[in-house]
C-alpha positions in Angstrom: -19.1 -18.2 -23.7 -19.0 -14.5 -24.7 -17.9 -14.3 -28.4 -15.8 -11.2 -29.3 -13.4 -11.0 -32.0 -9.4 -10.6 -31.4 -9.8 -7.3 -33.2 -12.8 -6.1 -31.2 -11.2 -7.6 -28.0 -8.0 -5.4 -28.4 -10.4 -2.3 -28.9 -11.5 -2.8 -25.4 -8.1 -3.1 -24.0 -7.4 0.0 -25.5 -10.5 1.5 -24.4 -9.6 0.0 -21.0 -5.9 1.7 -20.7 -7.7 5.0 -22.0 -10.3 4.7 -18.9 -7.1 4.5 -16.5 -5.9 7.5 -14.4 -2.9 9.1 -16.5 -1.3 8.7 -12.7 -1.3 5.0 -13.3 0.2 5.2 -16.8 3.0 8.1 -16.1 5.7 6.1 -15.3 5.6 3.2 -17.6 8.5 2.8 -19.5 9.2 0.4 -22.1 6.0 -1.5 -21.7 3.6 -3.2 -24.5 0.4 -4.5 -23.8 -0.7 -7.8 -25.8 -3.5 -10.1 -26.4 -3.4 -13.6 -26.6 -5.6 -16.2 -26.7 -4.5 -18.4 -23.9 -1.4 -18.6 -21.7 1.1 -21.6 -22.9 1.0 -23.4 -19.6 -2.9 -23.6 -20.2 -3.6 -22.3 -16.9 -6.9 -20.0 -16.1 -5.1 -16.5 -15.4 -6.7 -13.4 -16.9 -3.5 -11.6 -17.6 0.8 -11.6 -16.5 3.1 -8.8 -16.3 6.4 -10.0 -18.0 9.3 -8.0 -17.0 11.3 -5.9 -14.5 8.8 -3.9 -11.7 9.8 -0.1 -11.2 11.2 -1.4 -8.1 13.9 -3.4 -10.0 14.7 -1.1 -12.8 18.1 -0.6 -11.2 19.1 -3.8 -12.9 17.3 -2.5 -16.2 19.3 -1.7 -18.9 19.3 0.3 -22.4 18.7 -1.7 -25.0 16.4 -4.2 -23.0 13.1 -5.8 -24.6 10.0 -4.3 -23.5 8.2 -5.6 -20.8 5.0 -6.7 -21.4 1.7 -7.1 -20.0 -0.9 -9.5 -21.7 -4.0 -10.2 -21.4 -5.5 -13.5 -22.2 -8.5 -13.3 -24.5 -10.5 -16.8 -24.2 -10.2 -17.1 -20.3 -11.3 -13.5 -20.0 -14.2 -14.8 -22.1 -15.0 -17.6 -20.4 -14.9 -15.8 -16.9 -17.1 -12.8 -18.0 -21.2 -13.1 -18.2 -22.1 -10.7 -20.4 -20.1 -7.4 -22.5 -20.6 -5.4 -19.0 -18.8 -7.6 -17.0 -16.1 -8.6 -19.9 -15.2 -4.2 -20.2 -15.2 -4.0 -16.2 -12.6 -7.1 -15.8 -10.5 -5.8 -18.8 -10.1 -3.0 -16.6 -9.4 -5.3 -13.4 -6.6 -6.8 -15.2 -4.9 -3.9 -16.6 -5.1 -2.5 -13.4 -3.7 -5.4 -11.6 -0.6 -6.1 -13.9 0.2 -2.6 -13.8 0.2 -2.6 -10.0 2.8 -5.8 -11.0 5.2 -3.2 -12.9 4.8 -0.8 -10.1 6.1 -3.8 -7.6 3.2 -4.3 -5.7 2.9 -7.9 -4.7 -0.2 -10.1 -5.0 -1.2 -9.8 -1.3 -0.8 -6.1 -1.3 -3.2 -5.6 -4.3 -5.8 -7.7 -2.7 -5.3 -5.5 0.1 -5.9 -2.2 -2.0 -8.9 -3.9 -3.8 -7.2 -4.0 -6.9 -7.5 -7.3 -8.2 
């Protein structure tokens, strides 16, 4: 398994976000990006979007907690063979979870080749 500190991993996530097209990030509102070691349920997921998708924003009110996109460091490290693979997988996971923010289903994300 790759060994990347939490701090260095967060840097890679930041670089992954910086690599995304501005249009993908333009409508992200009240969304925070976090890194956790593993999901609390112990699953092997690489990331998760928690919040209201853009399609559900009519139910979204002032003062709501921010939506969260969480990348799971240890799962991503176990999933990747080397740093090049890790950088690519972080970007793919970010795109996948941001797609959920926009209301895309798992099926549609895979149809588009984003996950």
